[in-house]
C-alpha positions as CSV (number, residue, x, y, z in Angstrom):
1,M,-66.4,323.7,32.9
2,L,-63.3,322.0,34.1
3,R,-61.7,325.3,35.0
4,G,-64.8,326.2,37.2
5,T,-64.5,322.9,39.2
6,L,-60.9,323.5,39.7
7,Y,-61.5,327.0,41.2
8,V,-64.4,325.6,43.5
9,K,-61.9,322.8,44.7
10,L,-59.1,325.4,45.2
11,G,-61.4,327.6,47.2
12,L,-62.5,324.8,49.4
13,I,-59.0,323.8,50.3
14,V,-58.1,327.4,51.1
15,F,-61.0,327.7,53.2
16,L,-60.4,324.5,55.1
17,A,-56.8,325.6,55.5
18,A,-57.7,328.9,57.0
19,A,-60.3,327.2,59.4
20,F,-57.8,324.8,60.8
21,G,-55.2,327.5,61.1
22,L,-57.7,329.7,63.0
23,L,-58.5,326.8,65.2
24,Y,-54.8,326.0,65.9
25,L,-54.2,329.7,66.8
26,R,-57.3,329.5,69.1
27,L,-56.0,326.5,70.9
28,S,-52.5,327.9,71.2
29,A,-53.9,330.8,73.1
30,A,-56.0,328.8,75.7
31,P,-57.9,325.5,76.1
32,M,-61.3,325.4,74.5
33,S,-64.4,324.1,76.2
34,F,-67.5,322.7,74.5
35,G,-70.8,322.4,76.0
36,R,-72.1,318.8,75.2
37,L,-68.5,317.4,74.4
38,P,-68.2,315.9,78.1
39,E,-71.4,314.0,77.8
40,R,-70.8,312.8,74.3
41,V,-67.2,311.5,75.3
42,A,-68.6,310.1,78.5
43,E,-71.4,308.2,76.7
44,A,-68.9,306.8,74.1
45,L,-66.7,305.6,76.9
46,A,-69.5,303.9,78.9
47,S,-70.6,302.1,75.7
48,R,-67.3,300.7,75.0
49,I,-66.7,299.5,78.7
50,G,-69.8,297.7,78.7
51,P,-73.6,297.6,79.7
52,G,-74.7,299.3,82.9
53,W,-71.3,301.0,83.3
54,T,-71.4,304.9,83.9
55,V,-68.8,307.4,83.2
56,T,-68.8,311.0,84.3
57,L,-66.6,313.7,82.9
58,R,-66.1,317.2,84.3
59,N,-63.9,320.2,83.4
60,T,-63.0,319.0,80.0
61,A,-61.4,321.1,77.3
62,I,-59.6,320.6,74.0
63,E,-56.0,321.9,74.3
64,L,-52.7,321.8,72.4
65,H,-50.3,319.3,73.9
66,D,-47.0,319.1,72.0
67,G,-48.4,320.8,69.0
68,S,-51.3,318.4,68.6
69,P,-55.0,318.6,69.9
70,A,-55.7,316.8,73.1
71,L,-58.6,316.3,75.3
72,R,-58.0,317.3,79.0
73,A,-60.5,315.9,81.5
74,N,-59.9,316.9,85.3
75,G,-63.0,315.0,86.6
76,L,-63.3,311.5,85.5
77,D,-65.5,309.0,87.4
78,I,-66.0,305.4,86.2
79,R,-68.8,303.5,88.1
80,A,-69.5,299.7,87.8
81,P,-73.0,298.5,87.2
82,G,-73.5,298.1,91.1
83,A,-72.8,301.8,91.5
84,T,-69.5,301.2,93.1
85,S,-66.7,303.6,92.0
86,C,-63.9,301.9,90.1
87,F,-61.9,304.8,89.0
88,G,-62.1,308.4,90.1
89,P,-61.2,311.0,92.7
90,P,-60.6,309.8,96.2
91,M,-63.8,309.8,98.5
92,P,-63.4,312.0,101.8
93,S,-63.4,309.9,104.8
């Protein structure tokens, strides 16, 4: 009984190590984009800033930066409750 549990735990550890290794190899090849990731990160940022604030993220991807996973966001726009842009790309004149 105890030996079977040990094998299951060892199998789980090997599986997780292989999964993280494959993810690391994939990220070392190129950044990885996710479908709903920008929306979820933007919602989390907006909720931490305060009520009424909106955050928009575009062109986001997870990439390796100095050997660690990092979130890259090329289009970040933060708007105050009055819809004025507080942080974002410059507006064309």
